[in-house]
Structure formats: structure tokens, C-alpha cells
C-alpha positions in Angstrom: 136.1 20.2 18.8 134.0 17.1 18.0 131.7 14.7 19.8 133.3 12.5 22.5 134.5 12.3 26.2 135.6 15.5 27.9 136.9 16.3 31.3 134.2 18.5 33.1 134.3 20.2 36.5 130.6 20.8 37.3 131.1 22.1 40.8 133.9 24.4 39.7 136.0 23.4 42.6 138.3 20.9 41.0 136.1 17.8 41.2 136.7 16.6 37.7 135.1 13.6 35.9 134.7 12.4 32.3 131.4 13.1 30.6 130.2 12.3 27.0 129.5 15.6 25.2 127.7 16.4 22.0 129.6 19.2 20.3 127.7 19.2 16.9 123.9 19.3 17.6 122.7 23.0 17.3 126.2 24.3 17.8 127.2 21.7 20.5 127.7 22.0 24.3 125.4 19.2 25.4 126.4 17.0 28.3 125.0 13.5 28.5 123.4 12.9 31.9 121.9 9.4 31.3 122.0 6.9 28.4 120.8 3.4 28.6 120.2 0.8 25.8 120.2 -3.0 26.4 120.7 -3.6 22.8 124.1 -2.0 23.2 124.9 -4.1 26.1 123.5 -2.1 29.0 122.4 -4.2 32.1 120.2 -3.7 35.1 123.2 -2.9 37.1 124.1 -0.1 34.5 120.6 1.3 35.1 120.8 1.5 38.8 124.1 3.0 38.5 122.7 5.8 36.4 119.6 6.3 38.4 118.6 5.8 42.0 115.9 3.3 42.6 113.3 5.1 44.9 110.7 2.3 45.0 110.1 -0.8 42.7 107.6 -3.4 44.0 106.6 -4.5 40.4 105.6 -8.1 40.3 107.5 -8.5 36.9 110.7 -6.5 36.3 113.1 -8.3 33.8 115.7 -7.5 31.3 115.5 -9.1 28.0 118.3 -8.8 25.3 116.7 -5.6 23.7 114.2 -4.2 26.4 113.3 -3.9 30.0 109.8 -5.2 30.7 107.6 -4.5 33.9 104.0 -5.0 35.1 102.3 -5.6 38.4 102.5 -9.4 38.0 98.7 -9.8 38.7 96.9 -13.1 37.8 93.7 -11.9 36.3 90.6 -10.1 37.4 90.5 -8.6 40.9 94.1 -9.7 41.6 95.3 -7.6 44.6 98.3 -6.1 42.9 98.9 -2.4 42.7 102.4 -1.6 42.1 104.8 1.3 41.9 108.1 2.1 40.3 110.2 5.2 40.5 113.8 6.0 39.4 115.8 9.3 39.7 118.9 10.9 38.2 120.4 14.0 39.9 121.8 16.5 37.6 124.7 18.6 38.9 125.8 19.9 35.4 125.2 23.6 35.0 122.6 24.1 32.4 120.1 26.6 30.9 117.2 24.2 30.7 118.0 23.0 27.1 117.7 19.2 26.5 118.2 16.6 24.0 115.8 13.8 24.8 115.3 10.2 23.2 113.0 7.4 24.2 111.8 4.2 22.9 108.8 2.9 25.1 105.7 0.8 24.4 102.8 0.2 26.7 100.3 -2.6 26.1 96.9 -3.1 27.5 97.5 -0.4 30.1 94.0 0.6 31.2 94.3 1.8 34.8 98.0 2.4 34.7 100.3 5.4 34.7 103.8 6.2 33.1 105.7 9.4 33.5 109.0 10.5 32.1 109.9 14.0 33.4 112.5 16.4 34.6 112.6 18.8 37.4 113.9 22.3 37.1 114.6 25.4 39.1 115.9 26.1 42.7 112.4 25.0 44.0 112.2 21.9 41.8 109.2 22.0 39.5 108.2 19.0 37.3 108.3 19.4 33.5 106.7 16.6 31.5 108.5 14.8 28.8 106.1 12.0 28.2 103.2 10.8 30.3 99.9 8.9 30.4 97.8 8.7 33.5 94.9 6.3 33.7 95.2 5.8 37.4 91.9 7.3 38.6 90.0 4.0 38.8 92.1 1.3 40.3 92.3 1.1 44.1 96.0 2.3 44.5 97.2 2.6 48.2 98.1 6.1 49.3 101.8 5.2 49.3 101.5 4.1 45.7 99.7 7.4 44.8 102.4 9.4 46.5 104.6 8.5 43.4 102.2 10.2 41.0 104.1 13.4 40.0 102.5 16.7 41.2 101.8 18.0 37.5 98.7 17.3 35.6 99.4 14.9 32.7 97.6 16.5 29.7 99.5 14.4 27.0 97.1 13.4 24.3 99.3 10.6 23.1 97.4 8.3 23.4 93.8 9.4 23.6 92.1 8.8 27.0 90.4 5.6 25.7 93.5 4.1 24.2 95.3 1.3 26.1 98.3 0.7 23.8 100.8 3.3 22.7 104.3 3.7 21.6 106.6 6.5 22.3 109.6 7.0 19.8 111.3 10.3 20.6 114.4 12.1 19.3 113.9 15.6 20.3 115.5 19.0 21.2 113.5 21.0 23.7 113.7 23.5 26.6 112.1 23.9 29.9 112.0 27.0 32.3 115.1 27.1 34.7 118.1 24.8 34.9 117.3 21.0 35.0 118.2 19.4 38.4 116.8 15.8 37.9 115.4 13.3 35.6 112.7 10.9 36.6 110.9 7.7 35.4 107.8 6.5 37.2 105.1 4.0 36.8 102.0 2.6 38.3 100.5 -0.6 37.3 97.3 -2.4 38.4 95.8 -5.6 37.2 92.1 -4.8 35.9 91.5 -8.3 34.3 92.7 -7.4 30.9 95.3 -9.9 29.5 99.0 -9.3 29.1 99.3 -5.6 30.3 103.1 -4.7 30.0 105.5 -1.7 29.9 108.5 -2.2 27.7 111.5 0.2 27.7 114.1 -0.2 24.8 116.2 2.8 25.4 116.3 6.4 26.7 118.9 9.3 27.0 119.0 12.8 28.2 121.5 15.5 27.5 121.5 19.2 29.0 122.8 22.5 27.8 
């Protein structure tokens, strides 16, 4: 058996569908949940097919040929823009909490911003961090914006707390406690007067086993 498209029945009651499976990494058995890459031709419509848009009031949200860009669209110091974005993919494939995870993301001049890539696992869904940076303490976000900050403490030291620029380039195998039930992308942006703050997402993918 090799990598490719297989017919799966996640519910076990005959509701079959096709799924892309990795049958070689670490003995195989990984099912693709999401995979999005504009350089391979994926569109914004493909993104919203893969993931449910829970909120998105970013002032800038645009797809270029090789990346998705977003920010709050503010116009300099004290601009009244504090924006939130959240996307979610439900996972109905039975799994033991093992993941293959890839990500290409860059943050530029993001003081006062937050970005979270995470999964939830277990019957009482508990967030499990994949990548995060939380610099949201200072800006005057509204309570409705802050409601989109995940409930776990972001202890990621990549970057260091004083750093405003970072790149995440991931291609990892990892595991979390309990079966994974959802995958999330969330972001808060606030204009604090620094030029050219921007999030760029070039690709991401998640597989479970």
C-alpha cells in the first residue's frame, strides 16, 4: 500500500468518502485533514471549503500568487483598528492524537499582535499548541476580540518576547494527549504606529493517525 487516495468510513456507518493518506511516514496510516498551498493553485474558496470562517474583520485579507496576507488595515499611530480572525476545521477521522504538521508563516513588525495555530483534543476539547505568539496585552482590543484568544497560555519562545519579526517553517511529527477533534488558526492584529505590520501564510497541512 502506498501514499494516495483511499476510501474511508470515519463514522463506521457506511458514510464513505475519499481521503488522501500517507502510508509511508513512520509506518503510514496518516489521514490528511487539511492541506492548503496557493503556490499549488489553492484559492480562498478552497480555504473556506477546508475550514469554517468563525470571524474575520481584518482590514486587509488578500491572496497573492504564493501567499495569503492579512493585517488590521490601520493607517498609522492611534488608528482605531483592532481586528480578529478565526478559522476552524472539524476532525471526524478516528485517531490516537498523532500528527503530521507543516506550516510556512511569517510575521512582520507584529508588536501588539497574536497568532495561534493549534488543535483541540479529547471529549472535553482541550487546546494543544502547535505554534503561537501572544503580544496582545497592551493594545486596547475589545472584549469580543479577546474572546478569540485561545484559552491556553502561549509559552512559545519563538520569537523572544521583544521580537517583532519571525518565521515559522515546520515539517514535524508530534503527538498530543487524546484524539484530535479540531484544528484552528486564529490571529489578532492592532495598529500601534509601526509601519507595515503583516501576517503572511504560504502553506499549511495537518494529518492525523
